[in-house]
PDB file as gemmi writes it, atoms N, CA and C in Angstrom:
CRYST1    1.000    1.000    1.000  90.00  90.00  90.00 P 1                      
ATOM      1  N   PHE A   1       0.645  -1.053   0.102  1.00  0.00           N  
ATOM      2  CA  PHE A   1       0.087  -0.414  -0.329  1.00  0.00           C  
ATOM      3  C   PHE A   1       0.939   1.387  -0.172  1.00  0.00           C  
ATOM      4  N   LEU A   2       0.369   2.222  -0.710  1.00  0.00           N  
ATOM      5  CA  LEU A   2       1.158   3.812  -0.648  1.00  0.00           C  
ATOM      6  C   LEU A   2       0.558   4.566   0.146  1.00  0.00           C  
ATOM      7  N   VAL A   3       0.877   5.278   1.080  1.00  0.00           N  
ATOM      8  CA  VAL A   3       0.330   5.755   2.146  1.00  0.00           C  
ATOM      9  C   VAL A   3       1.023   7.217   1.969  1.00  0.00           C  
ATOM     10  N   MET A   4      -0.100   8.308   1.916  1.00  0.00           N  
ATOM     11  CA  MET A   4       1.065   9.539   1.695  1.00  0.00           C  
ATOM     12  C   MET A   4       0.293  10.171   2.985  1.00  0.00           C  
ATOM     13  N   THR A   5       1.526  11.446   3.116  1.00  0.00           N  
ATOM     14  CA  THR A   5       1.290  11.689   4.258  1.00  0.00           C  
ATOM     15  C   THR A   5       0.813  13.533   3.695  1.00  0.00           C  
ATOM     16  N   VAL A   6      -0.216  14.012   3.951  1.00  0.00           N  
ATOM     17  CA  VAL A   6      -0.821  15.091   3.422  1.00  0.00           C  
ATOM     18  C   VAL A   6      -0.579  16.297   4.554  1.00  0.00           C  
ATOM     19  N   LYS A   7      -0.346  17.342   4.362  1.00  0.00           N  
ATOM     20  CA  LYS A   7      -0.280  18.326   5.328  1.00  0.00           C  
ATOM     21  C   LYS A   7      -1.561  19.363   5.804  1.00  0.00           C  
ATOM     22  N   ARG A   8      -2.158  18.937   6.894  1.00  0.00           N  
ATOM     23  CA  ARG A   8      -3.547  19.693   7.566  1.00  0.00           C  
ATOM     24  C   ARG A   8      -3.361  21.143   7.285  1.00  0.00           C  
ATOM     25  N   ASP A   9      -3.999  21.849   6.146  1.00  0.00           N  
ATOM     26  CA  ASP A   9      -3.980  23.390   6.773  1.00  0.00           C  
ATOM     27  C   ASP A   9      -5.436  23.701   6.636  1.00  0.00           C  
ATOM     28  N   GLU A  10      -5.787  24.898   7.012  1.00  0.00           N  
ATOM     29  CA  GLU A  10      -6.850  25.694   6.807  1.00  0.00           C  
ATOM     30  C   GLU A  10      -7.749  25.432   5.926  1.00  0.00           C  
ATOM     31  N   ASP A  11      -7.256  25.775   4.708  1.00  0.00           N  
ATOM     32  CA  ASP A  11      -8.143  25.322   3.713  1.00  0.00           C  
ATOM     33  C   ASP A  11      -8.301  24.399   3.225  1.00  0.00           C  
ATOM     34  N   MET A  12      -7.663  22.981   3.537  1.00  0.00           N  
ATOM     35  CA  MET A  12      -7.949  21.753   3.471  1.00  0.00           C  
ATOM     36  C   MET A  12      -9.053  21.402   4.253  1.00  0.00           C  
ATOM     37  N   ILE A  13      -8.710  21.859   5.617  1.00  0.00           N  
ATOM     38  CA  ILE A  13      -9.821  21.357   6.634  1.00  0.00           C  
ATOM     39  C   ILE A  13     -11.262  21.910   6.274  1.00  0.00           C  
ATOM     40  N   ARG A  14     -11.095  23.288   5.727  1.00  0.00           N  
ATOM     41  CA  ARG A  14     -12.539  23.717   5.561  1.00  0.00           C  
ATOM     42  C   ARG A  14     -13.064  23.226   4.021  1.00  0.00           C  
ATOM     43  N   ALA A  15     -12.113  23.005   3.012  1.00  0.00           N  
ATOM     44  CA  ALA A  15     -12.981  22.303   1.903  1.00  0.00           C  
ATOM     45  C   ALA A  15     -13.598  20.749   2.512  1.00  0.00           C  
ATOM     46  N   VAL A  16     -12.843  19.887   3.186  1.00  0.00           N  
ATOM     47  CA  VAL A  16     -13.716  18.840   3.912  1.00  0.00           C  
ATOM     48  C   VAL A  16     -14.647  19.198   4.606  1.00  0.00           C  
ATOM     49  N   LYS A  17     -14.988  20.092   5.554  1.00  0.00           N  
ATOM     50  CA  LYS A  17     -15.900  20.450   6.213  1.00  0.00           C  
ATOM     51  C   LYS A  17     -17.043  20.505   5.298  1.00  0.00           C  
ATOM     52  N   ASN A  18     -17.012  21.570   4.521  1.00  0.00           N  
ATOM     53  CA  ASN A  18     -18.014  22.234   3.264  1.00  0.00           C  
ATOM     54  C   ASN A  18     -18.477  21.009   2.596  1.00  0.00           C  
ATOM     55  N   ALA A  19     -17.536  20.267   2.533  1.00  0.00           N  
ATOM     56  CA  ALA A  19     -17.898  18.470   1.461  1.00  0.00           C  
ATOM     57  C   ALA A  19     -18.713  17.961   2.077  1.00  0.00           C  
ATOM     58  N   ILE A  20     -18.466  17.599   3.409  1.00  0.00           N  
ATOM     59  CA  ILE A  20     -18.933  16.327   4.285  1.00  0.00           C  
ATOM     60  C   ILE A  20     -20.624  17.062   4.620  1.00  0.00           C  
ATOM     61  N   SER A  21     -20.653  18.603   5.030  1.00  0.00           N  
ATOM     62  CA  SER A  21     -21.516  18.882   5.062  1.00  0.00           C  
ATOM     63  C   SER A  21     -22.390  19.081   4.263  1.00  0.00           C  
ATOM     64  N   LEU A  22     -22.436  19.512   2.874  1.00  0.00           N  
ATOM     65  CA  LEU A  22     -23.296  19.066   1.952  1.00  0.00           C  
ATOM     66  C   LEU A  22     -23.901  17.767   1.498  1.00  0.00           C  
ATOM     67  N   GLU A  23     -23.475  16.933   2.060  1.00  0.00           N  
ATOM     68  CA  GLU A  23     -23.248  15.385   1.708  1.00  0.00           C  
ATOM     69  C   GLU A  23     -24.439  14.981   2.723  1.00  0.00           C  
ATOM     70  N   ILE A  24     -24.110  15.420   4.172  1.00  0.00           N  
ATOM     71  CA  ILE A  24     -25.127  14.933   5.103  1.00  0.00           C  
ATOM     72  C   ILE A  24     -26.245  15.482   5.262  1.00  0.00           C  
ATOM     73  N   VAL A  25     -26.132  17.214   4.949  1.00  0.00           N  
ATOM     74  CA  VAL A  25     -27.030  17.810   4.672  1.00  0.00           C  
ATOM     75  C   VAL A  25     -28.397  17.279   3.777  1.00  0.00           C  
ATOM     76  N   GLN A  26     -27.892  17.146   2.753  1.00  0.00           N  
ATOM     77  CA  GLN A  26     -28.681  16.725   1.221  1.00  0.00           C  
ATOM     78  C   GLN A  26     -29.037  14.885   1.694  1.00  0.00           C  
ATOM     79  N   GLY A  27     -28.197  14.043   2.329  1.00  0.00           N  
ATOM     80  CA  GLY A  27     -28.925  12.596   2.986  1.00  0.00           C  
ATOM     81  C   GLY A  27     -30.460  13.021   4.113  1.00  0.00           C  
ATOM     82  N   LEU A  28     -29.738  14.159   5.037  1.00  0.00           N  
ATOM     83  CA  LEU A  28     -30.924  13.946   6.204  1.00  0.00           C  
ATOM     84  C   LEU A  28     -32.251  14.810   5.656  1.00  0.00           C  
ATOM     85  N   LYS A  29     -31.940  15.756   4.399  1.00  0.00           N  
ATOM     86  CA  LYS A  29     -33.187  16.166   3.706  1.00  0.00           C  
ATOM     87  C   LYS A  29     -34.008  15.401   2.898  1.00  0.00           C  
ATOM     88  N   THR A  30     -33.361  14.353   2.472  1.00  0.00           N  
ATOM     89  CA  THR A  30     -34.054  13.107   1.283  1.00  0.00           C  
ATOM     90  C   THR A  30     -34.552  12.399   2.543  1.00  0.00           C  
ATOM     91  N   LEU A  31     -34.043  12.299   3.661  1.00  0.00           N  
ATOM     92  CA  LEU A  31     -34.431  11.069   4.975  1.00  0.00           C  
ATOM     93  C   LEU A  31     -36.087  11.954   5.268  1.00  0.00           C  
ATOM     94  N   ALA A  32     -35.627  13.050   5.488  1.00  0.00           N  
ATOM     95  CA  ALA A  32     -36.630  14.042   5.919  1.00  0.00           C  
ATOM     96  C   ALA A  32     -37.976  13.816   5.230  1.00  0.00           C  
ATOM     97  N   SER A  33     -37.685  13.948   3.791  1.00  0.00           N  
ATOM     98  CA  SER A  33     -39.020  14.290   2.693  1.00  0.00           C  
ATOM     99  C   SER A  33     -39.277  12.534   2.819  1.00  0.00           C  
ATOM    100  N   GLU A  34     -38.853  11.410   2.780  1.00  0.00           N  
ATOM    101  CA  GLU A  34     -39.403  10.245   2.617  1.00  0.00           C  
ATOM    102  C   GLU A  34     -40.302   9.933   3.932  1.00  0.00           C  
ATOM    103  N   LEU A  35     -39.665  10.580   5.166  1.00  0.00           N  
ATOM    104  CA  LEU A  35     -40.645  10.384   6.212  1.00  0.00           C  
ATOM    105  C   LEU A  35     -41.911  10.822   5.936  1.00  0.00           C  
ATOM    106  N   ASP A  36     -42.180  11.775   5.083  1.00  0.00           N  
ATOM    107  CA  ASP A  36     -43.806  12.231   5.134  1.00  0.00           C  
ATOM    108  C   ASP A  36     -44.613  11.543   4.495  1.00  0.00           C  
ATOM    109  N   ASN A  37     -44.149  10.316   4.035  1.00  0.00           N  
ATOM    110  CA  ASN A  37     -45.090   8.926   3.769  1.00  0.00           C  
ATOM    111  C   ASN A  37     -46.006   8.593   5.233  1.00  0.00           C  
ATOM    112  N   PRO A  38     -46.990   8.629   4.545  1.00  0.00           N  
ATOM    113  CA  PRO A  38     -47.637   7.614   6.216  1.00  0.00           C  
ATOM    114  C   PRO A  38     -47.557   6.515   5.828  1.00  0.00           C  
ATOM    115  N   LYS A  39     -47.197   5.768   4.860  1.00  0.00           N  
ATOM    116  CA  LYS A  39     -47.539   4.459   4.596  1.00  0.00           C  
ATOM    117  C   LYS A  39     -46.210   3.470   5.177  1.00  0.00           C  
ATOM    118  N   LEU A  40     -45.364   4.354   5.497  1.00  0.00           N  
ATOM    119  CA  LEU A  40     -43.729   3.618   5.658  1.00  0.00           C  
ATOM    120  C   LEU A  40     -43.910   2.411   7.135  1.00  0.00           C  
ATOM    121  N   GLY A  41     -43.630   1.156   6.698  1.00  0.00           N  
ATOM    122  CA  GLY A  41     -43.790   0.142   7.446  1.00  0.00           C  
ATOM    123  C   GLY A  41     -42.589   0.481   8.553  1.00  0.00           C  
ATOM    124  N   LYS A  42     -42.558  -0.550   9.341  1.00  0.00           N  
ATOM    125  CA  LYS A  42     -41.339  -1.326  10.469  1.00  0.00           C  
ATOM    126  C   LYS A  42     -40.038  -1.104   9.699  1.00  0.00           C  
ATOM    127  N   ARG A  43     -40.048  -2.050   8.622  1.00  0.00           N  
ATOM    128  CA  ARG A  43     -38.791  -2.179   8.051  1.00  0.00           C  
ATOM    129  C   ARG A  43     -38.459  -0.871   6.797  1.00  0.00           C  
ATOM    130  N   ALA A  44     -39.384  -0.486   6.614  1.00  0.00           N  
ATOM    131  CA  ALA A  44     -38.908   0.919   6.149  1.00  0.00           C  
ATOM    132  C   ALA A  44     -38.025   2.030   7.179  1.00  0.00           C  
ATOM    133  N   LEU A  45     -38.787   2.076   8.421  1.00  0.00           N  
ATOM    134  CA  LEU A  45     -38.550   2.853   9.330  1.00  0.00           C  
ATOM    135  C   LEU A  45     -37.066   2.652   9.922  1.00  0.00           C  
ATOM    136  N   LYS A  46     -36.777   0.847   9.947  1.00  0.00           N  
ATOM    137  CA  LYS A  46     -35.586   0.705  10.821  1.00  0.00           C  
ATOM    138  C   LYS A  46     -34.736   1.057   9.399  1.00  0.00           C  
ATOM    139  N   SER A  47     -34.990   0.847   8.230  1.00  0.00           N  
ATOM    140  CA  SER A  47     -34.037   1.305   7.430  1.00  0.00           C  
ATOM    141  C   SER A  47     -33.297   3.076   7.252  1.00  0.00           C  
ATOM    142  N   LYS A  48     -34.652   3.562   7.604  1.00  0.00           N  
ATOM    143  CA  LYS A  48     -34.327   4.714   7.684  1.00  0.00           C  
ATOM    144  C   LYS A  48     -33.228   5.213   9.289  1.00  0.00           C  
ATOM    145  N   GLN A  49     -33.294   5.007  10.169  1.00  0.00           N  
ATOM    146  CA  GLN A  49     -32.705   5.045  11.441  1.00  0.00           C  
ATOM    147  C   GLN A  49     -31.631   4.054  11.020  1.00  0.00           C  
ATOM    148  N   LYS A  50     -31.130   3.020  10.222  1.00  0.00           N  
ATOM    149  CA  LYS A  50     -29.955   2.512  10.105  1.00  0.00           C  
ATOM    150  C   LYS A  50     -29.650   3.928   9.023  1.00  0.00           C  
ATOM    151  N   LYS A  51     -29.989   4.218   7.798  1.00  0.00           N  
ATOM    152  CA  LYS A  51     -28.885   5.721   7.234  1.00  0.00           C  
ATOM    153  C   LYS A  51     -28.760   6.448   8.285  1.00  0.00           C  
ATOM    154  N   VAL A  52     -29.870   6.947   8.973  1.00  0.00           N  
ATOM    155  CA  VAL A  52     -28.846   8.159   9.886  1.00  0.00           C  
ATOM    156  C   VAL A  52     -27.923   7.660  10.739  1.00  0.00           C  
ATOM    157  N   GLN A  53     -27.812   6.581  11.028  1.00  0.00           N  
ATOM    158  CA  GLN A  53     -26.703   6.027  11.905  1.00  0.00           C  
ATOM    159  C   GLN A  53     -25.802   6.084  11.058  1.00  0.00           C  
ATOM    160  N   VAL A  54     -25.685   5.776   9.794  1.00  0.00           N  
ATOM    161  CA  VAL A  54     -24.516   5.795   8.722  1.00  0.00           C  
ATOM    162  C   VAL A  54     -23.992   7.372   8.300  1.00  0.00           C  
ATOM    163  N   LEU A  55     -25.139   7.932   8.170  1.00  0.00           N  
ATOM    164  CA  LEU A  55     -24.523   9.754   8.108  1.00  0.00           C  
ATOM    165  C   LEU A  55     -24.138  10.091   9.055  1.00  0.00           C  
ATOM    166  N   LYS A  56     -24.399   9.415  10.378  1.00  0.00           N  
ATOM    167  CA  LYS A  56     -23.613  10.207  11.733  1.00  0.00           C  
ATOM    168  C   LYS A  56     -22.134   9.170  12.463  1.00  0.00           C  
ATOM    169  N   ASP A  57     -21.876   8.229  11.517  1.00  0.00           N  
ATOM    170  CA  ASP A  57     -20.956   7.708  11.354  1.00  0.00           C  
ATOM    171  C   ASP A  57     -19.692   8.041  10.790  1.00  0.00           C  
ATOM    172  N   LYS A  58     -20.344   8.628   9.661  1.00  0.00           N  
ATOM    173  CA  LYS A  58     -19.377   9.417   8.379  1.00  0.00           C  
ATOM    174  C   LYS A  58     -18.704  10.995   9.520  1.00  0.00           C  
ATOM    175  N   VAL A  59     -19.796  11.160   9.732  1.00  0.00           N  
ATOM    176  CA  VAL A  59     -19.564  12.766  10.742  1.00  0.00           C  
ATOM    177  C   VAL A  59     -18.276  12.252  11.496  1.00  0.00           C  
ATOM    178  N   LEU A  60     -18.752  11.311  12.095  1.00  0.00           N  
ATOM    179  CA  LEU A  60     -17.391  10.885  13.512  1.00  0.00           C  
ATOM    180  C   LEU A  60     -16.120  10.409  12.843  1.00  0.00           C  
ATOM    181  N   THR A  61     -16.190   9.889  11.630  1.00  0.00           N  
ATOM    182  CA  THR A  61     -14.963   9.293  10.735  1.00  0.00           C  
ATOM    183  C   THR A  61     -14.376  10.631  10.629  1.00  0.00           C  
ATOM    184  N   TYR A  62     -14.915  11.406  10.234  1.00  0.00           N  
ATOM    185  CA  TYR A  62     -14.578  12.889   9.413  1.00  0.00           C  
ATOM    186  C   TYR A  62     -13.806  13.524  10.580  1.00  0.00           C  
ATOM    187  N   GLU A  63     -14.364  14.015  11.834  1.00  0.00           N  
ATOM    188  CA  GLU A  63     -14.155  14.742  12.747  1.00  0.00           C  
ATOM    189  C   GLU A  63     -12.917  13.616  13.316  1.00  0.00           C  
ATOM    190  N   GLU A  64     -12.700  12.510  13.163  1.00  0.00           N  
ATOM    191  CA  GLU A  64     -11.047  12.084  13.418  1.00  0.00           C  
ATOM    192  C   GLU A  64      -9.996  12.241  12.538  1.00  0.00           C  
ATOM    193  N   LEU A  65     -10.405  12.101  11.143  1.00  0.00           N  
ATOM    194  CA  LEU A  65      -9.474  13.027  10.317  1.00  0.00           C  
ATOM    195  C   LEU A  65      -9.129  14.251  10.418  1.00  0.00           C  
ATOM    196  N   ILE A  66     -10.237  14.971  10.637  1.00  0.00           N  
ATOM    197  CA  ILE A  66      -9.886  16.702  10.555  1.00  0.00           C  
ATOM    198  C   ILE A  66      -8.671  17.223  11.769  1.00  0.00           C  
ATOM    199  N   GLY A  67      -9.188  16.402  12.710  1.00  0.00           N  
ATOM    200  CA  GLY A  67      -8.742  16.431  14.399  1.00  0.00           C  
ATOM    201  C   GLY A  67      -9.747  17.729  14.871  1.00  0.00           C  
ATOM    202  N   GLY A  68     -11.184  17.681  14.315  1.00  0.00           N  
ATOM    203  CA  GLY A  68     -11.924  18.798  15.017  1.00  0.00           C  
ATOM    204  C   GLY A  68     -13.270  18.310  15.245  1.00  0.00           C  
ATOM    205  N   THR A  69     -14.269  18.945  15.768  1.00  0.00           N  
ATOM    206  CA  THR A  69     -15.718  18.885  15.541  1.00  0.00           C  
ATOM    207  C   THR A  69     -16.824  19.026  14.366  1.00  0.00           C  
ATOM    208  N   LEU A  70     -17.605  18.213  14.164  1.00  0.00           N  
ATOM    209  CA  LEU A  70     -18.757  19.055  13.414  1.00  0.00           C  
ATOM    210  C   LEU A  70     -19.633  18.587  14.272  1.00  0.00           C  
ATOM    211  N   LYS A  71     -20.045  19.518  15.334  1.00  0.00           N  
ATOM    212  CA  LYS A  71     -21.234  19.175  16.594  1.00  0.00           C  
ATOM    213  C   LYS A  71     -22.604  19.374  15.470  1.00  0.00           C  
ATOM    214  N   ASN A  72     -22.036  20.592  14.648  1.00  0.00           N  
ATOM    215  CA  ASN A  72     -23.631  20.939  14.047  1.00  0.00           C  
ATOM    216  C   ASN A  72     -24.505  19.599  12.831  1.00  0.00           C  
ATOM    217  N   LEU A  73     -23.182  19.192  12.792  1.00  0.00           N  
ATOM    218  CA  LEU A  73     -23.814  17.737  12.006  1.00  0.00           C  
ATOM    219  C   LEU A  73     -23.958  16.682  12.676  1.00  0.00           C  
ATOM    220  N   GLU A  74     -23.545  16.124  14.248  1.00  0.00           N  
ATOM    221  CA  GLU A  74     -23.830  15.412  14.996  1.00  0.00           C  
ATOM    222  C   GLU A  74     -24.985  16.009  15.249  1.00  0.00           C  
ATOM    223  N   ASP A  75     -25.010  16.705  15.821  1.00  0.00           N  
ATOM    224  CA  ASP A  75     -26.652  17.364  16.844  1.00  0.00           C  
ATOM    225  C   ASP A  75     -27.380  17.000  15.053  1.00  0.00           C  
ATOM    226  N   ALA A  76     -27.480  17.635  13.999  1.00  0.00           N  
ATOM    227  CA  ALA A  76     -28.674  17.348  12.903  1.00  0.00           C  
ATOM    228  C   ALA A  76     -28.918  16.091  13.016  1.00  0.00           C  
ATOM    229  N   CYS A  77     -27.733  15.048  12.575  1.00  0.00           N  
ATOM    230  CA  CYS A  77     -28.393  13.422  12.853  1.00  0.00           C  
ATOM    231  C   CYS A  77     -29.096  13.292  13.810  1.00  0.00           C  
ATOM    232  N   ASP A  78     -28.732  13.481  14.823  1.00  0.00           N  
ATOM    233  CA  ASP A  78     -29.224  13.223  16.139  1.00  0.00           C  
ATOM    234  C   ASP A  78     -30.595  13.557  16.029  1.00  0.00           C  
ATOM    235  N   VAL A  79     -31.042  14.733  15.481  1.00  0.00           N  
ATOM    236  CA  VAL A  79     -32.476  15.488  15.231  1.00  0.00           C  
ATOM    237  C   VAL A  79     -32.993  14.150  14.376  1.00  0.00           C  
ATOM    238  N   ALA A  80     -32.395  14.009  13.253  1.00  0.00           N  
ATOM    239  CA  ALA A  80     -33.238  13.118  12.275  1.00  0.00           C  
ATOM    240  C   ALA A  80     -33.480  12.006  13.037  1.00  0.00           C  
ATOM    241  N   SER A  81     -32.872  11.255  13.908  1.00  0.00           N  
ATOM    242  CA  SER A  81     -32.738   9.740  14.590  1.00  0.00           C  
ATOM    243  C   SER A  81     -34.140   9.824  15.327  1.00  0.00           C  
ATOM    244  N   ASN A  82     -34.303  10.893  16.152  1.00  0.00           N  
ATOM    245  CA  ASN A  82     -35.374  11.536  16.817  1.00  0.00           C  
ATOM    246  C   ASN A  82     -36.680  11.350  16.389  1.00  0.00           C  
ATOM    247  N   LEU A  83     -36.523  12.006  15.268  1.00  0.00           N  
ATOM    248  CA  LEU A  83     -37.497  12.164  14.146  1.00  0.00           C  
ATOM    249  C   LEU A  83     -38.248  10.647  13.651  1.00  0.00           C  
ATOM    250  N   VAL A  84     -37.210  10.294  13.353  1.00  0.00           N  
ATOM    251  CA  VAL A  84     -37.553   8.482  12.966  1.00  0.00           C  
ATOM    252  C   VAL A  84     -38.313   7.948  14.012  1.00  0.00           C  
ATOM    253  N   THR A  85     -37.932   7.681  15.445  1.00  0.00           N  
ATOM    254  CA  THR A  85     -38.449   7.196  16.291  1.00  0.00           C  
ATOM    255  C   THR A  85     -39.917   7.982  16.625  1.00  0.00           C  
ATOM    256  N   GLN A  86     -40.145   9.076  16.417  1.00  0.00           N  
ATOM    257  CA  GLN A  86     -41.146   9.845  16.624  1.00  0.00           C  
ATOM    258  C   GLN A  86     -41.986   9.483  15.360  1.00  0.00           C  
ATOM    259  N   THR A  87     -41.875   9.213  14.352  1.00  0.00           N  
ATOM    260  CA  THR A  87     -42.555   8.748  13.602  1.00  0.00           C  
ATOM    261  C   THR A  87     -43.287   7.292  13.458  1.00  0.00           C  
ATOM    262  N   GLU A  88     -42.154   6.052  14.108  1.00  0.00           N  
ATOM    263  CA  GLU A  88     -42.226   4.835  14.572  1.00  0.00           C  
ATOM    264  C   GLU A  88     -43.461   4.978  15.452  1.00  0.00           C  
ATOM    265  N   LEU A  89     -43.090   5.844  16.791  1.00  0.00           N  
ATOM    266  CA  LEU A  89     -44.199   5.819  17.727  1.00  0.00           C  
ATOM    267  C   LEU A  89     -45.482   6.438  17.353  1.00  0.00           C  
ATOM    268  N   THR A  90     -45.645   7.021  16.314  1.00  0.00           N  
ATOM    269  CA  THR A  90     -46.990   7.950  15.876  1.00  0.00           C  
ATOM    270  C   THR A  90     -47.507   6.612  15.086  1.00  0.00           C  
ATOM    271  N   GLN A  91     -46.957   6.057  14.524  1.00  0.00           N  
ATOM    272  CA  GLN A  91     -47.504   4.787  13.620  1.00  0.00           C  
ATOM    273  C   GLN A  91     -48.075   3.760  14.699  1.00  0.00           C  
ATOM    274  N   LEU A  92     -47.376   3.620  15.968  1.00  0.00           N  
ATOM    275  CA  LEU A  92     -47.787   2.856  16.790  1.00  0.00           C  
ATOM    276  C   LEU A  92     -49.102   3.253  17.539  1.00  0.00           C  
ATOM    277  N   GLY A  93     -49.448   4.404  17.175  1.00  0.00           N  
ATOM    278  CA  GLY A  93     -50.475   5.164  17.893  1.00  0.00           C  
ATOM    279  C   GLY A  93     -50.048   5.680  19.538  1.00  0.00           C  
ATOM    280  N   LEU A  94     -48.878   5.998  19.518  1.00  0.00           N  
ATOM    281  CA  LEU A  94     -48.610   6.462  21.202  1.00  0.00           C  
ATOM    282  C   LEU A  94     -48.091   7.729  21.530  1.00  0.00           C  
TER     283      LEU A  94                                                      
END                                                                             
């Protein structure tokens, strides 16, 4: 394997943050629009919850790579996870 060392500078970190922010926000917007479907079943909702976890895991991975926090993206993933849970509870009549 070829391993390259890249110097982290502020421009690179800003570019990575912008790219991951765009990807995560777009993924969460898509998820939110999909939750508007009142006919989602249990499997679909579990799938949505998994998607949220994949996005949050990606945020956490990038935090490690850039050596900084992306707290706003973590929080957005948590809100999305709560929204999925609320949708599940609503469908159960709770």
